[in-house]
C-alpha positions as CSV (number, residue, x, y, z in Angstrom):
1,M,64.7,-16.1,-55.6
2,N,65.9,-12.7,-56.8
3,R,69.4,-12.7,-58.2
4,I,71.9,-10.2,-57.0
5,R,72.5,-7.7,-59.8
6,T,76.3,-7.1,-59.7
7,V,78.8,-5.0,-61.7
8,V,82.5,-5.5,-61.7
9,V,84.7,-2.3,-61.8
10,G,88.0,-3.2,-63.5
11,A,88.5,-5.5,-66.5
12,G,92.1,-6.4,-65.7
13,H,93.3,-9.8,-64.4
14,L,91.4,-9.6,-61.1
15,G,88.3,-8.1,-62.5
16,K,88.1,-10.9,-65.1
17,F,88.6,-13.4,-62.3
18,H,85.7,-12.0,-60.3
19,A,83.5,-11.8,-63.4
20,S,84.1,-15.4,-64.3
21,K,83.3,-16.5,-60.7
22,L,80.1,-14.4,-60.6
23,K,78.9,-16.0,-63.9
24,T,79.0,-19.4,-62.3
25,L,77.1,-18.5,-59.1
26,P,73.3,-18.9,-59.4
27,E,72.6,-16.2,-56.8
28,F,74.3,-13.5,-58.9
29,D,73.5,-11.8,-62.1
30,L,76.6,-10.2,-63.6
31,V,75.0,-7.2,-65.3
32,G,78.1,-5.3,-66.5
33,I,81.8,-4.5,-66.4
34,V,83.4,-1.1,-66.1
35,D,86.8,-0.1,-67.4
36,P,88.1,3.1,-69.0
37,S,90.0,1.2,-71.6
38,E,88.0,0.6,-74.8
39,Q,90.1,-2.4,-75.6
40,A,89.6,-4.0,-72.1
41,R,85.8,-3.4,-72.4
42,A,85.7,-5.1,-75.9
43,V,87.5,-8.1,-74.5
44,A,85.2,-8.3,-71.4
45,A,82.0,-7.8,-73.5
46,D,83.1,-10.7,-75.7
47,Q,84.3,-13.0,-72.9
48,F,81.3,-12.4,-70.5
49,A,78.5,-11.4,-72.8
50,V,77.5,-8.4,-70.7
51,P,77.3,-4.7,-71.3
52,T,80.4,-2.6,-70.6
53,T,80.8,1.0,-69.7
54,A,83.8,3.4,-69.2
55,D,82.3,5.0,-66.1
56,H,81.0,3.3,-62.9
57,R,78.5,6.1,-62.4
58,E,76.4,4.7,-65.2
59,W,75.5,1.9,-62.7
60,L,74.6,4.1,-59.7
61,G,71.2,2.9,-58.4
62,K,71.0,0.1,-60.9
63,V,72.9,-2.7,-59.1
64,D,72.7,-4.5,-55.8
65,A,76.4,-5.1,-55.5
66,V,79.8,-4.2,-56.9
67,V,83.2,-5.8,-57.1
68,V,85.8,-3.1,-57.2
69,A,89.0,-4.5,-58.9
70,S,90.3,-1.2,-60.2
71,P,93.6,0.4,-59.3
72,T,93.7,1.2,-55.6
73,T,93.8,4.9,-56.1
74,Y,90.2,4.8,-57.4
75,H,88.8,2.4,-54.7
76,R,87.6,5.0,-52.2
77,R,85.8,7.2,-54.8
78,V,84.3,4.4,-56.8
79,T,83.2,2.3,-53.8
80,S,81.8,5.2,-51.8
81,E,79.7,6.4,-54.7
82,L,78.2,3.0,-55.2
83,L,77.7,2.4,-51.5
84,E,75.8,5.7,-51.2
85,T,73.2,4.2,-53.6
86,G,72.7,1.2,-51.4
87,A,74.9,-1.3,-53.2
88,H,77.0,-3.8,-51.3
89,A,80.7,-3.9,-52.1
90,L,83.6,-6.3,-52.3
91,V,86.8,-4.4,-52.7
92,E,90.1,-5.9,-53.8
93,K,93.0,-5.3,-51.5
94,P,94.5,-3.0,-50.5
95,L,91.2,-1.4,-49.6
96,T,92.4,2.2,-50.2
97,S,95.6,4.1,-50.6
98,T,95.7,5.5,-47.1
99,A,94.3,4.6,-43.7
100,A,92.3,7.8,-43.7
101,E,90.6,6.9,-46.9
102,A,89.9,3.4,-45.5
103,E,88.3,5.0,-42.4
104,E,86.1,7.2,-44.7
105,L,85.0,4.2,-46.7
106,V,84.2,2.1,-43.6
107,E,82.1,5.1,-42.3
108,C,80.3,5.3,-45.7
109,A,79.5,1.5,-45.6
110,L,78.1,1.8,-42.1
111,L,75.6,4.5,-43.1
């Protein structure tokens, strides 16, 4: 069985929660964590033994799925860029900052 290569965007409380769950699921391969904070990346790299990056775009086309646990203001941009490469997405709530952004993101997911 091929494992689902997954990256978590956001190394805060919720990002670490999702990363810890992904590490326990045999269907998933946690391949990286994204966070702009160098300190957060260092903690995540140590805790989860995976590569970390400051920019989600380094993972475009390299993962099957993404968990977006970044601040809501980044959800639409980050998620849509990863969806456009064919990745599946789980996005923490709220989905986006506005209803219009949510509609755009849903349309992107349906393409």
